N, C-alpha and C positions, 0 to 999 in steps of 0.2 A: 860544498859549504855557500850559506846565503852572502847578497853582497855588501851586506852588512856588515856580517861578523866578519868576513873578509878584510872590507876597509875601518873596523876597530884595529882590529890585528894588526894589519901592515902599517900604522899609525900607532899602534902601541910598540912596533918595534923601533920605527924613527926617534920617536919623543918619548919614550917609554911610561910608567903610570905618576903621574903628576902629583908631589907633594904639597896640598896643600893647607895651613894653617885654618883650623875650625872659625869663624867670628864670635865673639864672645858673645855680643850686646847684639839683637836683634834689632832695634832702635838704629846703632850707630852703621849696622849693616844695612837697614834701611835707606838710610842718609846715604853713603858713598854710594848703592846703586842708583840712587839719582844723580850722584853727582856724574856716575860714570856713563849716564845717556849721553850720546852723539858728542863724545868725546872718551882718549883714549887714557891707559892704564894711569900712565905718568901723572900723565893732570888731571886724574880723577883723585889721586895721593895728593899735588899738590892743593889741589883745594880743599880736600877732606883738614889737610892740616891747618892750613889757613884758617877754615873755621872754626878748630877746635882750640886754635891759641888765643882764638877772636872770643870765643863762645866756650864757656867750663863747661855745660852741660847741654844737653838737649832741649830740658827746662829753658835754658837761658836764651838756644836760639829761637824758640815757641815765642817768648816773650820782644823776638830784637823785631827790630821795621824790617819788612821786604830788603830796603836800599839796604840795611846795613848786612843784612844776609848777602845777597846780592854781591857788594863791595868784599868781600873776605870770599869768596867762591870767582871770582870773577876769570881766573885763570882756567877755568874747565870749559867756559863757554855754552853760549843760550843762560847766561849764572842768572838773569835778572826770573827768567821762566822757572830756571832751577831753586831760585830764594824763593820762588812763590809758593812753589808744590813743596819743597821742605818746610814748610811753618804751616802751611796747609795741612799735609800727612801729621804733622804732632799735634796742629789740634785737634783733626779728627778724631786720633788714637784717644785723647783722652776724653774728648767728647762723652766716645762709646764706652771706653775701659776706665774710666777716671783718673788713670795716671800714664806715665810713661811708660809703658811696659808691658814689652809683646813674649813673655815668657809662657804665656798660656797658649802660645800656639802652638807647643813642642805636645800639648794634650789631644790635640787634635787629627784627625786624619787628613793626609797630603790635599786631599778633592776640597775641606771642609777648611785648610789654613790657606788654599790658595784664594778663595772664593772670600774672605775674609780682605784677605791684603787686596785684592781688587779692588775691595769696594773705596779706599785710598783714593785720592786723589793723582791721578798720572802714574798710579801702577798698572800696570799691565803683566800679560804672562809671563813675557820673560825678568821683570824685576822680579815680582810675588817668587819664581821660580829660582832665582840667585839666592834671594833669602829664607827661603825655606834650606833650598841645598847646603846652602856655605855657613850657615848659623847653626840650622839644628839635622843635618845629616839624613834630611828625607829626599825619595826617591823624585827627583824632580827632573828636569832636561831644558834648561834654556837656552832658547836664540835667538841669537843675536845674531851682527850682520855677517859673518865670518859662517857662524855656524849654518843658517841658511844659505849660502851665497853654494858654499862646498857642498852640500849634502844635498841640492838644487843640480848641481852639474852632474853629481853623483848618479843622479835617479832617483836618491831615496824616497823624494816626494817626488809629487808629479807633474806636469805641466802646467802653470799656472793658479803652483798653492801661494798663498800668501804668508809669511812669516807665522800669523799665527794659527791657518789650518794646518803648517809644517810641525809648529809645537806640537799640536797634540796628537799628529800622527809619531814625529820622531817620539814621545811621549812614549807613547804605545808599545813601540817597536824595538825602544833601545833597551837591555836586559837595567834593572834596575844596578846590581853592583858595578855596573860600568859607564854607572850616566856621567858623573861627575869626568871620570878619565877622556871616554868620548868629545864630550863636549870639549874641555880643555884642550885637545890635541887637535879636536875640526877648529880652534880658534887658534893656534898657534901656528897648522898648515895652511891657511887663511890668509896669514900675517906675512908667511915664509914666502908660498909660494901660490897656492890658489888665493892671487891675486885679483880684485874686481879687474884689475886694469894691464892688462902684458901677462897673462897666467906663464906660470914658467911651468909650461905641460910636460918638455922633453926630460926635467927634473924631477918628475911627483911619481914617488912610489904607489897613484893610486890610479898611475893612465891606463894601466890594465883591465880596470873593472868598469873605468869612468863612461860616463857620454858623453863627456863635452868637446872631447879633443875629435875631430874631424878628418883627422891619417891616423891610422893605427899607429901606436910608438912600442906594442910590445915588441 
């Protein structure tokens, strides 16, 4: 059994198969993805609720000042940058499409949809992959800091890989039907066990296949 398959199965045994609610509106999903950059899920959700309480629609957000958007999402961190990014993305979507609707992405193939989203300001491979996976169910594999850290320590990506190169490697490597499951379980494991500082290797279900521990924990 390959290391990848073993890692997926061990994490599935540990954390189960995630139950994920599909995001209905891709524009809302894009806004949430921007809010999630460099912050945790709790602050992302608080910022999103605050934003939608202040403004009734993406159209209102697009017409608002950057200062007003920034004030609404201040809990998310880097709120000035994110406010500018949200407004710029909404303006660019409308400029390119004539409205604020991303539903057309569903008719594209995965690569074409990723390339379209990455034309938007501040939208990289991880953000595009999240929108396409969690909104449209496309077989993409988002690589955030936790996914990158755990997969690097496991040796699933070569030494010296960047997050962007790891994204290409893992998206090709992970089977389509398990991409969302493995992505979410890697995040859970990175938060709980394989932390950036003081990883809890002795408690790790992956320690027998991991390249990171300096001693044999099996």
